[in-house]
N, C-alpha and C positions, 0 to 999 in steps of 0.2 A: 383175602379169603381163599387164596389158592390152595391152602392145605385141605379145605373142605372137599375138594374134588377127588382126593385120593384116600381119605380116611373115613371114620365113622359118620353115619348119618343119624340124625336125631328126630324124635318127635317129642314135643313138650305138651303135657296135658295137666292143667291145674298146677303148674309149677314143677311137675315131675319130669325129670330127664330120663329117657329110656334109650339105651344104646341098641341100635338095630343091626349093626354089623361090627365085627371085632376090629379094633385098631391095631396097627402094627407098631405104632410109636411107643417109645419107652422113655418119655420125658419125666424126670424125677420132679416131685411136687414139694412145695413148701406148705406147711400147715400152721394155722394159728387158731386159738380158741377165743371166741367172742364172749365177753362178760359185761355185766353192769353191776355196780354196787347198789342193787335194788331188787325188788321182788319179781320183776319181769325183765327179759332181755329183748329180743326181737318179737317173741311170741307173747301176746297178751293172755294166752291161755296158760302160760307156764305156772303162774302162782296158784291156779285152780286145779292143775292137773293132779290126778290121784297119786301119781308117783312122787310128785313134789310134796303133796300133803302127807303122804305116808312117811316121808323122810323126817318130817317135823324138825327142820333145820331153822336156824336164825340167820337170815341173810344179812343182818347188820353186823355180825361178828366176824373176826378175822379167820377163825378156824376153818370155815367153809372154803374160803379163798386159798388158804394155805393148802388144804386138801386138794383143791382143783389144780393148783400149781404143781404139786407133787405128781398127780395123775398125768398131767400134760408133759412133765419132764420124763416120766416113765415111757410115755408115748413118743418121745423125741421131737416134740413140737418146736417150731421156731420160737413161738411166743404165746403167752396169754395176753389178751388185749381188752382193755376197758373202754367202752364208750362212756360219754358223760354229757349231760345237759344241765344248765344252771337255771332252770325255770320249771314251773308247773303251768301247762298250757291252758289258756282260756279261749283259744281260737274257736273251737266248736261250740256253737250256740252262745258264745260270749260268756262262758261260765267255766269256773274251775271244777264244777261238780263231775262232769264226765271223766276227766283225766284222773281224778281221785277215786271215783267209783270203780273204774276199770284198771287202775294201776297202769295207765298209759304213759309209761316211762316217768312215773311219779309214784312215790318219791324216788329220788336218786341221791345217795350219799357220795361224798367226794371219794374217788377211787385212789387218789395219789398216796394217801397215807398207807394204803394196803400194800403198795409196791415193796416197801422195805420189809414188812412182815412176811411177805411171800418170798422175798430174796433170802431171808434168814433160814428158810427151810428147804431151799433148793440151791443148786450150784451151776446149772446150765441154761434152763429155759428162760427165754426173753420175757420181759415184763413191760408191756406197752400200756399207755394211758393217754386219754384225751385231755387237752388243756387248750381252751379257746384263747385266741389272741385278740379277740374283739374288744375286750374291756380291761386289758392289763397293759403293763409297761414291759418293754423288752428286758430291762435290767433285772426285774424280779424273775421273769421266766428263765432267763439265762442262768441266774444264780440257782434257782430251784432245780433245773434240769442238770446243771453241772454237778450239783451236790448228789442228786440221784445217780448220775453216771458213776461217781466215785463209790457211793454206798452199795451199788449193785455190781460193781466191777465190770461195767460196760454192758450190762444186760437191760438197762432202762431204755425205752424208746418213746418218743414224744409224738402223739398224734395231733398235728396242727390243724385246728379248725377255726372257722369264723362263726359268728352268731347266726343261729338257724331261725329264730322266731322273735317276734316283737316283744314277747314277754321277757326274754333274756336281756334284751337291751334295756327294757323298762326297769328291771331289777337293779341295774347300774345307773339309773337316772339318765339314760341316753335314748336317742332315736335309732332305730335299726337302719343301717346304711344299705344302699343298693349293692348288688353282687359285685360289680366291677370295683367299686370303692373299697369294699371289704377286702377283696383280694389284693388290690394295690397296697393297702395297709399291711396285709399279711406278708407280702413279699418283703417289704422293708423291715417288718418285725423280725423275720427270720434272718435277714441280712445283718441286723444289729446284733442278734444273739450270736451268730457265727463270729462276728468281729470280737465280741466279748469273750467267747470261748477261746479265741486265739490270742487274747491280749497278754497271756503268759507264754513265754517261750517254753519249749519242752524241757530245757535244762535250767530254768530260772531258779528253781529251788536248789540251793547249794548245801544247806545244812552243815556249814563249817563251824563246828562248836568251838574249836580252838580260837578262831578269830572273830567269833560272835557275829557271823553272817548267816542269817537264815535264807534269804533270797537275794539274788543279784538284781538290784533295781534297774540296771541297764537292760534287763531282759523281761521287764514288765512294762507294758506300753498303754498309754491312753489311746482311745480309738477316735475321739473327736468327731463323732458322727453327727452330721446335721442334714436331715432329709426333709421330705415333704410332711411326714407325720411325726417323726421322733428326733430328739436330740439326746445324745448320751456321750459323756466325757470318758467314762471308763478310767482305769481298767476294772475288770471283774475282781471281786475279792474272794474268789474261789480259785485255787490253783488248777492249772491245766491237768486234765486226766490224760492217761496214755492213749485214750480212745478219741481224744479231740472233740468231745461233745457227743450227745446221744444221737442215735439214728432218728431220722424224721419219717413219720408215717403221714399219709395224706389221703383224702377221699374226694377231691374236687371233681366236678363233672362239667362245670362251665368252662369256656375257653381259657379264662384267666386262672381258674382252679386247676385245670390240667397243666397250664404253664408252671404254676407253683410246684405241682408234683414232679413235673419233668425236670425242673431245675434243682430241687432240693431233696425230694423224697427217696428214701431207701426202700420203702414199701408203700403200697397203696391198697386200701380196702375198698373194693368196688361192689356195689349192689346193682346187678343187671339181670332182671328176670328172664330176658329173651337172649338166646345165644347169639342172634344176629347183632344185637346192640352191644353185647359183651365183646364180640370180636371187633366191632368198629371202635369201641372205647380203647381196647388193648392196642390196636394199631395206631390210634390217634395219639395216645400218650407216648408210646415207644418212638413214634415218628418225630415227636417234639424234642426228644432228649438230645439228639445230635446238635441241635441249635444252641444248646446250653453246654456243649463240650463234654457230654456224657455218653456212655455206651448204653444201649438198651438193657443190657443185663445188670446195670447199676441200680435199677429200681425193679422190685418184684411186685407184680400185680396179683393180689389174692381176691378171688371172687367169693362172695358170701354163698353159703349153702346150708340147708337145714336137713340133716340126715334123720331118717326114721327107719330104724333097723328092726327086722324081725327074723325069727328062726326060719320062717317061710315067707313067700310073697304074700300069702293071704294074711298072715299075722301082721306083717308090716303095713298092709293096706288098712287093716282093722285099727292099728295104732294111729295111722294118719287120720282116719275118719273120726276117731275119738278126740284126738287133739283139736282138729279143726272145728268140731262141733262145740267145743268149749269156748269159742271166740264169739262174743256178742257182736252183732253188726254195728251197733252204736259205738262199741269200743274201737272197731276198725275205722269208723268215721272220725272218731276223736283223734287217733294217732296220725291218720293221714292228713287231717286238717292241720294238726300241729306241724308236721314235717313240710307241708306246703305253705304254712301260714296263711291259709285260706279256709273260710268257714264253709264246709260242705253242706251244712244244713240249708244253705241258700239254693241248693240244686235239687232237682227231682232225682231220687235214688235210681230210677230206671232210665235216666238220661245217659247217652253215650258221652263219656267224659272226655275222650280224646278230641271230640268235635268242639269243645269249649275253647275260647280264644284268650282267656285270662292269662297273663304272664306267669302267675304263680303255678297254674296248672300246666302250662306249656313246658316249664322247666323239667317236669317229670313225665313228659309225653310217652317215652318208651315203656313206662311201667303200666300204661293204660291199654296196651294192646295184647290180644291173644296171640298165640304162636302163628296163627294164620294171617296176622296183621289186622284183623278186625278189632274195632274198638270195643272195650268192655264198658259196662254200665258203672255208674258211681257206686252202686252197692257191690258189684263184683270186685271192683278195685279195692274198696274199703275192706271187704272180707279177706282178700288175699294179704292186704297190708297188715291187718291185725293178726293174721296167722303167723307172719314172719317178716314183716316189712318188705313184702314182695320177693323175699329170697326164694329161689327154686328149691322145692322139696325133693330130695333124692330118697326114694322109697324102695325097700327090698331087703333081701338077705345081705350079709356083709359082702359076698362076692358080687351081687348085683349093684350094690352101692359103689364098689370100686369100678365096675364096668361103666357106670354113669359118670363118675368123676373123670375117668380116663377119656371117655368120649367127649365130655365137655371141654377138657383141656385141648384135645386134638382139634376140635372145631374152633374154639375161641382163641387158642394160643396163649392162654394164661399161664401163670407161674405156680398157682396153687390155690388153696381155699382157706377162707375164714369160716370156721365151724360154729354154728349157732344151735344150741340144744332146745328141745321141746319141753323138757322138764329138767330140774336140777335140785339135788344131785341125782345121778343115775345115767343120764343120756351121754354125758362126757365119758364116763367110765366105759359104757358100751362101745363107743366109737374107738377108744384106745385099745380095749381088749379084743374087739372083734374085727374092726375095719383096718386098723393100722397093721396088724400082722399080715393081712391079705395084700395091702399095698407093698409091704416089705417083701413078701414072697414073690411078687411080680416085678420087683426091682424098681418100683415107682416112688419109694420113700426111703430115707436113711434108716440104717439099723443102729447107728450111733452118731453122736455129735462129733464134728471134726474140730471144734474149738469150744470156747467158753463164753463168748460174747454174742450179743444180738447180731452184730455185723458178720461174725463168723458164720452164724447159721444161715443168714440170708445169702451169703456168698458161697456156701458149701458146694453148690453144683456148678458154679461158673467155670 
């Protein structure tokens, strides 16, 4: 935290970061756009918002996502990024009804088929998607992502996650494993995938038509992997791409999750509502990387933010109040229960949640504290979680939003942001057309791409 002694100071109120003094730093940022193939993203108010309703769009169809990809490419974003869950949660009140009533990350359609349709109408922006390793085999995942690597010409990125909720495990007829076991399995899963991606040498494809030799068999290798969780003979039946496999995205917060990110990830999506915890997380992950033979700059950490933009401060605050008022408390209780896999209906809504000792709650302890460090009540946490999964809301004019982004990076040390909209379509376009030019004017963001692949974009400022 040495940087905080010489740069901007913050106050955070209800998730709003406000810069109190001007920073002198000019660290260029990476930007990604958060998406879900569903009616809600982080905000449970999104599907109800008047701007979303007025747009009268069909979130099930590819045209919306193709439009978003083109907007983000116009904004020179590193990537668009799809989260994904393979369940409808019944954790809150032991019922599916709340999740379905409030569209609490339900329904969610598979985002991976969208990647190729979005790639077809763009040429630069990265295309990231979530694919859980908990209930799949490495060979299938390696084949799928190697194919996407080819089809997108190096723009596909795989967000490696493990099962979040007992409902997901039950959908595959399995029991949800503990965190350490899930990440031990994930480590080996990625290891097997990387071996399979490398099972073809770069010059294995000969294409000698005269002598009828398509590929040199001496340059295609079995991997003969035998580990604790997996066996795979190989080789992969997808030729090696010139990119060597897709970039890896990660979001682990447990010690083993951070190890997975430090060892393999090209980028991390982090949700940290409090700047103090964000700075600690950034330092912890970067500090782990040397032990895996990597440089800190080899992995970019993007912190989630929810911009609310107005022509004036008053207009932005009015938009914030409207958005947050559309979030029913029970909706927040539903999605927070799902993410913790703990039924919050068991608790008094006025109880201080950080004082609870249940392991499921302790894992998310930092999200239960006010900026002062005081514990929030169950109802307060649930409200914020439903408004944006506890992402900080950056509220103000485009210039004020950039002030807040710059101040946050100065204090935290992060590499950029994952942008989450409060309505769609509309909010993404506002950010690209109003905030991105101000970032560029201040020298905080690229004015053009330096390459064409996802790794090019993530490495542009190195």
